[in-house]
C-alpha positions as CSV (number, residue, x, y, z in Angstrom):
1,M,0.5,8.5,-32.9
2,E,3.3,7.7,-31.4
3,T,2.1,10.5,-28.7
4,K,-0.8,8.8,-27.7
5,Y,0.8,5.3,-27.5
6,Q,3.3,6.8,-24.8
7,S,0.6,8.4,-23.1
8,Q,-1.3,4.7,-22.8
9,V,1.9,3.0,-21.8
10,M,2.7,6.0,-19.3
11,Q,-1.2,5.3,-17.9
12,L,-0.3,1.8,-17.1
13,I,3.2,2.5,-15.5
14,N,2.3,5.7,-13.6
15,K,-1.0,5.0,-12.5
16,P,-3.2,1.6,-12.1
17,L,-0.3,-0.7,-11.3
18,L,2.0,1.3,-8.6
19,L,-1.5,2.8,-7.0
20,G,-3.1,-0.4,-6.3
21,L,0.5,-1.8,-5.1
22,F,1.0,1.6,-2.8
23,F,-2.7,1.0,-1.5
24,M,-2.3,-2.4,0.1
25,L,1.1,-3.7,1.5
26,G,1.9,-3.7,5.3
27,S,1.8,-6.4,7.8
28,V,-0.3,-7.4,11.0
29,A,-0.1,-6.2,14.5
30,Q,-0.4,-8.4,17.6
31,A,-0.6,-8.1,21.3
32,S,2.3,-5.8,22.1
33,A,4.8,-5.9,19.5
34,L,4.3,-5.1,16.1
35,P,5.8,-7.9,13.8
36,T,8.9,-6.8,11.5
37,F,9.4,-8.0,8.1
38,D,11.3,-7.8,4.7
39,A,8.9,-8.7,2.1
40,E,9.4,-8.3,-1.9
41,Y,6.7,-8.6,-4.9
42,T,6.9,-9.2,-8.5
43,A,4.5,-6.8,-10.7
44,Y,2.9,-8.3,-13.9
45,R,0.4,-7.4,-16.4
46,Y,-1.2,-10.5,-18.4
47,G,1.3,-12.5,-17.2
48,K,4.6,-10.5,-18.1
49,K,6.8,-8.9,-15.5
50,L,7.3,-5.2,-15.3
51,G,9.0,-4.7,-12.1
52,Y,9.5,-4.8,-8.7
53,A,8.4,-4.0,-5.1
54,L,10.4,-3.7,-1.5
55,L,8.5,-3.3,2.1
56,S,9.6,-3.5,5.3
57,V,8.8,-2.6,8.8
58,E,11.5,-2.1,11.5
59,N,11.7,-1.1,14.9
60,V,13.7,2.1,15.1
61,D,13.2,2.5,19.3
62,K,10.9,1.1,21.4
63,D,7.7,1.8,20.4
64,T,8.4,4.0,17.2
65,Y,8.6,2.0,13.9
66,R,9.1,2.8,10.5
67,M,7.6,1.5,7.1
68,E,9.3,1.9,4.2
69,Y,8.2,1.0,0.4
70,H,10.6,1.1,-2.7
71,S,9.1,0.1,-6.2
72,K,10.8,0.2,-10.1
73,V,8.6,-0.6,-12.6
74,S,9.8,-0.2,-16.4
75,L,8.1,-0.9,-19.9
76,F,10.1,-0.3,-23.1
77,F,11.9,3.0,-22.5
78,L,9.8,4.4,-19.8
79,S,10.2,4.0,-15.9
80,D,8.6,4.6,-12.2
81,K,10.3,4.8,-9.1
82,R,8.6,5.5,-6.0
83,T,9.6,5.5,-2.4
84,E,7.0,5.9,0.8
85,I,8.4,6.2,4.1
86,S,6.1,6.2,7.2
87,D,7.3,7.2,10.7
88,F,5.0,5.9,13.6
89,A,4.2,5.0,17.2
90,Y,3.0,1.5,18.2
91,V,1.3,2.5,22.1
92,D,-1.3,-0.3,23.6
93,D,-1.9,-1.6,20.1
94,K,-2.3,1.4,18.3
95,I,-0.8,2.7,15.3
96,V,-0.5,6.1,15.9
97,P,1.1,7.9,12.6
98,Q,4.1,10.7,12.9
99,N,5.4,11.4,9.3
100,Y,4.9,10.3,5.9
101,R,7.1,11.5,2.8
102,F,6.4,10.2,-0.6
103,S,8.3,10.4,-3.9
104,R,8.4,9.8,-7.3
105,T,10.7,9.8,-10.2
106,G,10.9,8.6,-14.2
107,T,9.6,9.3,-16.9
108,G,7.1,12.0,-16.8
109,S,6.8,14.7,-13.5
110,N,8.5,14.2,-10.4
111,K,6.6,14.3,-7.6
112,S,7.7,14.5,-3.8
113,I,5.4,15.5,-0.7
114,K,5.5,15.6,3.0
115,V,2.6,14.9,5.8
116,V,3.2,15.6,9.5
117,F,0.8,14.4,12.0
118,D,1.0,16.6,15.1
119,A,-0.4,15.0,17.9
120,S,0.2,17.9,20.4
121,K,-2.1,19.9,18.2
122,D,-4.3,17.7,16.6
123,K,-3.6,18.6,13.5
124,I,-1.9,17.6,10.1
125,F,0.2,19.6,7.9
126,I,0.3,18.3,4.2
127,D,3.4,20.5,2.8
128,K,3.0,23.8,2.9
129,E,-0.8,24.0,2.6
130,P,-2.8,25.2,5.7
131,A,-3.3,22.5,8.7
132,I,-6.1,20.2,8.7
133,D,-8.0,18.7,11.7
134,W,-6.7,15.3,12.6
135,Q,-9.7,13.1,13.1
136,D,-8.6,9.3,12.9
137,Q,-6.8,9.6,9.4
138,F,-3.7,7.3,9.0
139,D,-1.3,8.2,6.1
140,N,-1.3,6.4,2.1
141,Q,0.8,3.3,4.0
142,L,-0.5,2.9,7.8
143,Y,-4.0,2.2,7.5
144,R,-2.7,-0.9,5.5
145,L,-1.6,-2.1,8.9
146,D,-4.5,-1.3,10.5
147,L,-6.7,-3.4,8.2
148,Q,-4.6,-6.7,8.6
149,Q,-4.7,-6.2,12.1
150,K,-8.6,-6.3,12.1
151,L,-8.5,-9.2,9.4
152,A,-6.7,-11.1,12.3
153,Q,-9.3,-10.3,14.2
154,G,-12.0,-12.0,12.1
155,Q,-13.9,-8.7,11.1
156,K,-15.2,-8.2,7.6
157,E,-15.8,-5.1,7.0
158,F,-13.7,-1.9,7.3
159,N,-13.8,1.9,6.4
160,Y,-10.8,4.3,6.4
161,H,-10.2,8.2,6.4
162,V,-7.0,8.8,4.6
163,I,-4.3,11.3,3.5
164,N,-3.2,9.6,0.0
165,Y,0.2,9.8,-1.7
166,R,-1.1,13.0,-3.3
167,G,-2.0,14.9,0.2
168,Q,-5.7,14.5,-0.6
169,E,-8.1,13.1,1.9
170,R,-10.0,10.0,0.4
171,D,-12.2,7.3,2.4
172,Y,-11.9,3.8,1.5
173,H,-14.4,1.1,2.3
174,L,-13.0,-2.6,2.5
175,K,-15.0,-6.3,2.7
176,V,-13.8,-9.8,2.8
177,M,-14.9,-11.9,0.1
178,G,-13.8,-15.4,0.9
179,T,-10.8,-17.3,0.6
180,E,-8.9,-19.1,-1.8
181,Q,-6.0,-20.9,-2.6
182,L,-3.4,-19.2,-4.6
183,T,0.2,-20.1,-6.9
184,L,2.3,-17.3,-6.5
185,P,6.2,-17.1,-6.9
186,Y,6.4,-17.6,-3.5
187,G,4.8,-20.8,-3.4
188,M,1.2,-21.9,-2.3
189,L,-0.6,-20.1,0.3
190,E,-4.3,-19.8,1.2
191,G,-5.4,-16.0,1.0
192,I,-8.3,-14.2,2.4
193,K,-9.8,-12.2,-0.3
194,V,-10.8,-8.5,0.0
195,E,-12.4,-6.0,-2.3
196,I,-11.4,-2.2,-2.3
197,V,-13.6,0.4,-2.8
198,R,-12.4,3.8,-3.3
199,Q,-14.6,6.8,-3.5
200,N,-15.5,8.4,-6.6
201,S,-13.4,5.7,-9.0
202,T,-14.4,3.0,-11.4
203,R,-11.2,1.0,-10.5
204,E,-12.0,-2.4,-8.9
205,T,-9.5,-3.8,-6.8
206,F,-8.8,-7.2,-5.0
207,A,-6.2,-8.1,-2.7
208,W,-5.5,-11.7,-1.2
209,F,-4.0,-11.9,2.6
210,S,-2.5,-14.9,4.2
211,P,-3.0,-16.1,7.3
212,Q,0.0,-18.2,7.2
213,L,2.3,-14.9,7.0
214,N,0.6,-12.9,9.4
215,Y,-1.9,-11.6,7.3
216,Q,0.3,-10.1,4.8
217,L,-0.7,-9.1,1.7
218,V,0.5,-11.6,-1.0
219,R,-1.3,-10.4,-4.3
220,L,-3.3,-7.3,-5.6
221,Q,-4.8,-7.6,-8.6
222,Q,-6.7,-4.0,-10.4
223,F,-9.1,-3.4,-13.2
224,K,-10.4,-0.7,-15.1
225,D,-13.4,-1.4,-17.7
226,D,-13.3,-5.1,-17.6
227,K,-9.5,-4.8,-18.3
228,E,-6.3,-5.9,-16.6
229,Q,-4.1,-3.2,-15.2
230,G,-1.5,-5.0,-12.5
231,D,-0.9,-8.4,-10.9
232,I,1.2,-8.3,-7.9
233,Q,2.4,-11.0,-6.2
234,L,4.3,-11.8,-3.2
235,K,7.9,-13.3,-4.2
236,T,9.8,-13.6,-0.4
237,F,8.9,-12.9,2.6
238,T,11.0,-12.8,5.9
239,A,9.8,-12.2,9.4
240,T,12.7,-10.3,11.4
241,Q,11.2,-10.5,14.5
């Protein structure tokens, strides 16, 4: 009984809540310079706080940027800590992935992965696996930035080919459902509601982006079998450029 209970709790911490958050965090690019920022989120389930996430985009050197994510979620004696780092170029209003790193520590198995996007060879190298062709794939974070650019342009539907945090190729389809007024730890904001559809997945995920904050993700809620698995809400946001 105890083993089954621990397994159920780990599923809450280790999979749906964090994966949803990983999937959606980001910011929107503008004409010739990508806005940089620092943001903090609070993770809930049925109104109970489980942890936090920190997200930032910084300008490293001229056209080179870094997107960095850190999260910590805990429930009773179980914990999960994750880090994602994306290095990329931003040229002619286009996001070009360069390197992606992911690591996870805590209760259960630890995991790490590195992905290299080699523009000179049009290849993607995932750890020590054979290279695959680079055909406009984004890494697990950077397509979020592109999504928010498109929201700013008024687009309503989006399709992305992604290398996820497991090093797997996945297709995502997103569509705008409307706008809503949200009450968040950050305060009152208008949010554009987007439904996220994952290939071969039974999860339902909804995200809200605020035009008031450069189309930043301000809330993400996820369900499975009609049960809430996580509700991520913006706590603080600071534009740094």
